[in-house]
Structure formats: structure tokens, C-alpha cells
C-alpha positions in Angstrom: 0.0 0.0 0.0 1.4 3.4 -1.0 1.8 6.0 1.8 -0.8 8.3 0.1 -3.5 5.6 0.6 -3.0 5.7 4.3 -3.6 9.5 4.6 -6.7 10.2 6.8 -8.1 13.5 7.8 -10.3 13.9 10.9 -12.6 17.0 10.5 -15.3 18.5 12.8 -14.9 20.1 16.2 -16.5 18.2 19.0 -15.4 16.2 22.1 -14.7 13.1 20.0 -12.1 14.7 17.7 -9.0 14.2 19.8 -9.8 10.5 20.7 -10.6 9.8 17.0 -7.3 11.3 15.9 -5.5 9.0 18.4 -7.5 6.1 17.1 -6.6 6.9 13.5 -2.9 6.9 14.4 -3.4 3.7 16.3 -4.9 2.1 13.2 -1.7 2.7 11.3 -3.0 5.7 9.3 -1.2 8.9 8.6 -3.1 11.9 9.9 -3.5 14.8 7.4 -4.2 18.3 8.6 -6.9 20.1 6.7 -7.8 23.8 7.1 -11.5 22.8 7.0 -13.8 20.0 6.0 -14.2 21.8 2.7 -10.7 20.7 1.8 -11.7 17.0 2.0 -10.9 16.4 -1.6 -7.2 16.4 -0.6 -7.5 13.3 1.6 -8.3 9.7 0.4 -10.2 9.0 3.7 -12.1 11.7 5.7 -13.5 11.0 9.1 -16.2 13.7 9.5 -17.7 14.4 12.9 -21.2 15.9 13.0 -23.6 17.0 10.3 -21.8 20.2 9.5 -18.5 18.5 8.9 -20.1 15.6 7.0 -21.9 18.0 4.7 -18.8 20.2 4.1 -16.7 17.1 3.3 -19.3 15.7 0.9 -20.1 18.8 -1.1 -16.4 19.3 -1.8 -16.9 16.1 -4.0 -13.9 14.1 -2.8 -12.6 11.2 -4.8 -11.9 9.3 -1.6 -14.2 7.9 1.1 -16.1 9.8 3.9 -16.6 8.0 7.2 -19.6 9.9 8.9 -19.7 10.0 12.6 -22.9 11.2 14.3 -26.4 10.4 15.3 -27.9 9.7 11.9 -29.0 6.1 11.1 -26.3 5.8 8.4 -23.5 7.2 10.5 -21.1 5.6 12.9 -20.3 6.0 16.6 -16.6 6.3 17.5 -15.9 2.6 17.7 -17.7 1.9 14.5 -15.8 4.6 12.7 -12.5 3.1 13.8 -13.5 -0.3 12.7 -14.6 1.1 9.3 -11.3 2.9 8.9 -9.3 -0.3 9.7 -11.4 -2.2 7.1 -10.6 0.5 4.5 -6.9 0.5 5.3 -6.7 -3.4 5.3 -8.4 -3.6 2.0 -6.1 -1.0 0.4 -3.0 -2.9 1.8 -4.3 -6.1 0.2 -5.2 -4.4 -3.1 -8.9 -5.1 -2.5 -12.0 -3.0 -2.9 -14.4 -2.4 0.0 -18.1 -2.1 -0.5 -19.2 1.5 -0.1 -22.5 3.3 -0.2 -22.8 6.3 -2.6 -24.8 9.3 -1.5 -26.0 12.0 -3.9 -25.3 15.7 -3.5 -28.1 18.0 -4.7 -27.7 21.3 -6.6 -30.3 23.9 -5.8 -30.8 26.5 -8.5 -33.3 29.4 -8.6 -31.8 31.2 -11.7 -30.7 34.2 -9.7 -27.5 33.0 -8.0 -24.9 30.2 -8.4 -26.2 26.8 -7.4 -26.1 25.9 -3.7 -25.3 22.3 -2.8 -27.1 20.1 -0.3 -26.3 16.8 1.2 -29.3 16.3 3.5 -32.3 18.3 2.5 -33.7 21.4 0.8 -36.9 23.2 2.0 -39.0 26.1 0.7 -40.7 27.4 3.8 -42.6 30.5 4.8 -40.5 33.0 6.7 -43.1 33.3 9.5 -44.3 30.0 11.1 -47.8 28.8 10.6 -48.3 31.0 7.5 -49.7 29.2 4.5 -48.5 29.6 1.0 -49.2 27.6 -2.2 -46.5 25.5 -3.9 -46.3 23.6 -7.2 -44.2 20.4 -7.2 -43.1 19.3 -10.7 -41.5 15.9 -11.2 -39.3 14.8 -14.1 -42.2 13.2 -16.0 -43.9 16.6 -16.0 -46.4 15.5 -13.4 -47.3 18.5 -11.3 -48.9 18.5 -7.8 -50.1 21.6 -6.0 -50.1 21.9 -2.2 -51.1 24.5 0.3 -48.7 24.3 3.2 -46.1 26.1 5.3 -43.5 24.7 2.9 -42.1 21.7 1.0 -39.0 19.7 1.8 -36.9 17.5 -0.5 -34.4 15.2 1.1 -31.7 12.8 0.0 -31.7 9.2 1.3 -29.0 10.3 3.7 -31.2 13.1 5.0 -34.5 11.3 4.8 -34.4 10.5 8.6 -34.2 14.2 9.5 -36.6 17.1 8.8 -38.4 15.3 5.9 -39.3 12.4 8.2 -40.3 14.7 11.0 -43.0 16.2 8.7 -44.3 12.8 7.5 -41.9 11.8 4.7 -40.6 8.3 4.3 -37.2 7.1 5.3 -35.4 6.0 2.0 -32.5 3.6 1.6 -29.5 4.6 -0.4 -30.3 4.6 -4.1 -34.0 4.7 -3.4 -34.8 8.2 -4.6 -35.6 11.6 -3.0 -38.6 11.9 -0.7 -40.7 15.1 -1.1 -43.1 16.1 1.7 -45.2 19.2 2.5 -44.7 21.0 5.7 -47.8 21.4 7.8 -50.2 21.0 4.9 -53.6 22.7 4.9 -55.4 19.5 4.3 -56.7 16.5 6.2 -54.9 14.2 3.7 -51.1 14.5 3.5 -49.5 13.4 0.2 -45.8 12.6 0.1 -43.7 11.5 -2.9 -40.5 9.8 -3.8 -38.9 11.1 -7.0 -36.0 9.2 -8.8 -34.4 12.4 -10.0 -35.0 16.1 -10.5 -37.8 18.1 -8.9 -38.9 21.7 -9.3 -40.6 23.7 -6.6 -42.5 26.9 -7.4 -44.2 29.4 -5.0 -47.5 29.9 -6.8 -49.0 32.6 -4.5 -47.7 36.1 -3.8 -47.9 37.4 -0.3 -46.1 35.4 2.3 -42.3 35.6 1.9 -40.8 32.1 1.3 -37.2 31.2 2.0 -34.9 28.5 0.6 -33.3 26.5 3.4 -30.3 24.3 2.4 -29.2 21.7 5.0 -30.7 23.8 7.8 -29.2 27.1 6.6 -31.5 29.9 5.3 -30.1 31.1 1.9 -32.4 33.5 0.2 -36.1 34.5 -0.4 -37.8 32.8 -3.3 -39.5 34.9 -5.9 -43.1 33.9 -6.6 -43.5 32.0 -9.9 -39.8 31.4 -10.3 -39.0 27.6 -10.2 -36.4 26.3 -7.9 -34.7 23.2 -9.5 -33.3 20.5 -7.2 -31.3 17.7 -8.8 -28.4 15.4 -8.0 -25.1 16.5 -9.4 -22.5 14.5 -7.6 -22.2 11.1 -5.9 -19.8 10.7 -2.9 -18.5 7.4 -1.5 -19.3 6.8 2.1 -18.3 4.0 4.4 -21.5 2.5 5.7 -22.5 0.4 8.7 -22.7 -3.3 7.9 -26.5 -3.3 8.1 -26.8 -0.5 5.6 -24.5 -2.3 3.2 -26.5 -5.5 3.5 -29.7 -3.6 2.7 -28.0 -2.0 -0.3 -26.7 -5.4 -1.5 -30.2 -6.9 -1.2 -31.7 -4.0 -3.2 -29.1 -4.4 -5.9 -29.7 -8.2 -6.1 -33.4 -7.8 -6.3 -33.0 -5.3 -9.2 -30.6 -7.5 -11.1 
């Protein structure tokens, strides 16, 4: 194994960082210092602690592998992250490939600014809580739905256990599409969808200001009648817990 293949960066600032750095060195890896998680493309393996670091590492579109550490269902705890790292290092030393799970990164474009990138979810939501607006949801096959709600959220499979699930959207396995769910809909029946690809959201009613929120960060106000396109633009390799890999393998086998 070449020395470059053993380079590992630990990014994210929380109480686990120092112990994980010690564990990385104990696993026989070479620690690489990065100025921030956004420089993750410079390391073959990135151990990212917490949502912010995971997101920044992924949207930099690294060619290597991200090991996510956090509370999400597809992330590792400290011991799991160390075990996954050792597996990657052992496979590289033996010239073998390790099964990974690919997660998409979404581009968010409203036609007025450079695209933003999202790893977890994108929401159009009224600036004031409990204020209804009207949204069009257009799918790739030109099917369009209209909803009256506080907003609409689109998630990746990685982010499907977060905000989208909290408002009634399904949890989706890697490769299973992008869940779309209204936020506090003004209806006794709540429709949710899973789209395989691109979706466009449009504010159809003037009046209530509506903001774009990307991975929990408010970006800008959406102009009424101007579509916001959300589509996958990158795929990033993640180490995955064994259970998640087994689910992905079963899905692949069933589709073969």
C-alpha cells in the first residue's frame, strides 16, 4: 500500500475529535491536517464528525471515502468509525475493494445565483411560522402537484431520517430516490412522494415571503412563480455500517 493511501483526515470540532485522531494513528494511518472539511478532496479518507463536517466534506466532492460520525442512522459511533477505517486500510493494503455506499449531493438553483449544494435536504418554507402559501411540485415526468402548506422539503436518502421524516416523509434507503413532503399542509390528507431524479418547486402565490433553506441554513427569499430546481449533481462514496451495506446489496440483487 502506498503511503498516500494511508492518509486520513479527521474533521469536525467536538469532544470526539481528539480521541478519534488518536485512534486513527493507532490504526496505522497517517493523519493529514486540513484547514477545514471543505478541503476534504485532498485526503483519500475523511472521518467527519457531526452534520456540518459531514456536509462540508461531501459537497467538496472528494474522490476518496467519507466516514460519517454522528447520530444519523447511516452514521457511525466512535468505535464503528475506527472499525470502518481499519477495514478500508486493510483492503487498500491487500489491493482489494471495500463495498461503499454512494450518497448524492443535490444542486439547488433558482436562476438568480450560483447553485447551492445540499447533502441532507432542501426546503422552501414561509418566513413566518404557521403562515400558509401555495406550492407547485413538478417531477421529471412533467407531473405537477399543488399543495397549500407552510412549505415543502426535498431530502436525499442520507437526510431522509431528518426534517423530511419529521413532517411525514418516508425514510429512504441509499439509491431509493428523493422523498418530497409538504410541511404542515392545509389538508386532512397528506401526500408525500419519492422522485427518482430532478424536482422543481415553485411558489404559486404572492404574499407570504418564502425562504430557501439548504441543510438547515437559510439562503435567500424565493421569488413567486420562479421555479427552484433541485437535482443530483455528484455522488460521494461513504463507508456504511454493515446493516446498511447489506440492505443496499439486497436491493441491488433484487433489481438484477
